[in-house]
C-alpha positions in Angstrom: -47.6 -31.0 -21.7 -50.0 -28.9 -19.7 -49.3 -27.6 -16.3 -52.1 -29.5 -14.6 -50.9 -32.8 -16.2 -47.4 -32.1 -14.9 -48.7 -31.5 -11.4 -50.7 -34.7 -11.6 -47.7 -36.8 -12.6 -45.5 -35.0 -10.0 -48.0 -36.0 -7.3 -48.1 -39.6 -8.5 -44.3 -39.9 -8.7 -43.8 -38.2 -5.3 -46.3 -40.5 -3.7 -44.6 -43.6 -5.2 -41.2 -42.3 -4.1 -42.5 -41.8 -0.5 -44.0 -45.3 -0.4 -40.9 -47.0 -1.7 -38.7 -45.1 0.8 -41.0 -46.1 3.7 -41.0 -49.7 2.6 -37.2 -49.7 2.2 -36.8 -48.2 5.7 -39.1 -50.9 7.2 -37.1 -53.6 5.5 -33.8 -52.3 6.8 -35.2 -52.1 10.4 -36.6 -55.7 10.0 -33.4 -57.1 8.8 -31.3 -55.4 11.5 -33.7 -56.6 14.2 -33.7 -60.1 12.8 -32.1 -62.8 15.0 -31.9 -66.3 13.7 -32.8 -68.8 16.4 -33.4 -71.6 14.0 -31.0 -74.5 14.2 -32.5 -76.8 11.7 -30.6 -76.5 8.3 -33.9 -76.5 6.4 -35.4 -73.7 8.5 -32.2 -71.7 8.1 -32.2 -72.2 4.4 -35.8 -71.1 4.2 -35.2 -68.0 6.3 -32.2 -67.1 4.2 -34.1 -67.6 1.0 -36.8 -65.3 2.2 -34.3 -62.7 3.1 -32.6 -63.0 -0.3 -36.0 -62.6 -2.0 -36.7 -59.5 0.0 -33.4 -58.0 -0.8 -33.9 -58.7 -4.6 -37.2 -56.9 -4.4 -35.6 -53.9 -2.6 -32.9 -53.8 -5.3 -35.5 -53.6 -8.0 -37.3 -50.9 -6.0 -34.0 -49.0 -5.6 -33.7 -48.9 -9.4 -37.3 -47.7 -9.6 -36.5 -45.0 -7.0 -33.8 -43.7 -9.3 -36.1 -43.7 -12.3 -38.7 -41.7 -10.3 -36.0 -39.2 -9.2 -35.1 -38.8 -12.9 -38.7 -38.3 -13.9 -39.2 -35.7 -11.2 -36.0 -33.9 -12.4 -37.4 -34.0 -15.9 -40.6 -32.3 -14.7 -38.5 -29.6 -13.1 -36.5 -29.0 -16.2 -39.4 -29.2 -18.7 -38.4 -32.4 -20.4 -40.9 -34.8 -18.8 -43.0 -36.7 -21.3 -40.5 -36.3 -24.1 -39.0 -39.4 -25.6 -35.2 -39.4 -25.0 -34.6 -41.3 -28.2 -36.7 -39.5 -30.9 -37.8 -36.3 -29.1 -41.5 -36.8 -29.7 -44.1 -36.5 -26.9 -44.8 -39.7 -25.0 -48.6 -40.4 -24.9 -50.5 -39.5 -21.8 -51.9 -43.1 -21.8 -48.3 -44.5 -21.7 -47.4 -42.1 -18.9 -50.5 -43.1 -16.9 -49.4 -46.8 -17.3 -45.8 -46.1 -16.6 -45.1 -42.6 -15.2 -41.3 -43.2 -15.4 -41.4 -43.9 -19.1 -38.5 -42.3 -21.0 -39.3 -43.6 -24.4 -42.4 -43.3 -26.6 -44.1 -46.6 -27.4 -42.6 -46.8 -30.9 -39.0 -46.4 -29.7 -39.5 -48.8 -26.8 -40.9 -51.4 -29.2 -37.9 -51.0 -31.5 -35.6 -51.3 -28.5 -37.3 -54.5 -27.3 -37.2 -56.0 -30.8 -33.5 -55.3 -31.0 -33.0 -56.9 -27.6 -34.9 -60.0 -28.7 -32.8 -60.3 -31.9 -29.6 -59.8 -30.0 -30.7 -62.3 -27.3 -30.4 -59.9 -24.3 
C-alpha cells in the first residue's frame, strides 16, 4: 500500500477513535450525573431500558475502538491492508467501506458462509 493511502487511513481511523472516545466520555458523565426521580414503575422501566440500550451501544463501540487500535498498530508495523487469513492485499474499496477490515472479501465471505452452515 502506498504511503499516502496509509496516511489517509491513519487519519480516518484516528478521527473515528477520537469521536468514539469523546462520545464514551459523555455517556459516562451523563450516567454518573443521572438521578432517577421517577416513581412510576412504567417510567422507571422506560428509563432503565434507555440506559441499557445506551450501554449496549457503548459496548459495541468499545469493540470498535479495539479494532481501530489494532488497525492503527497494523499501519505502524506495515501489515495494514493485508488479509490475516490468506496474506493477500485487501482491496482499497473494502478498506474505504470498512477501514478496520482484517480479511479480504473472499476470506470474509468464506467465514460468513461457514458461520451460516454452523448456525452461529
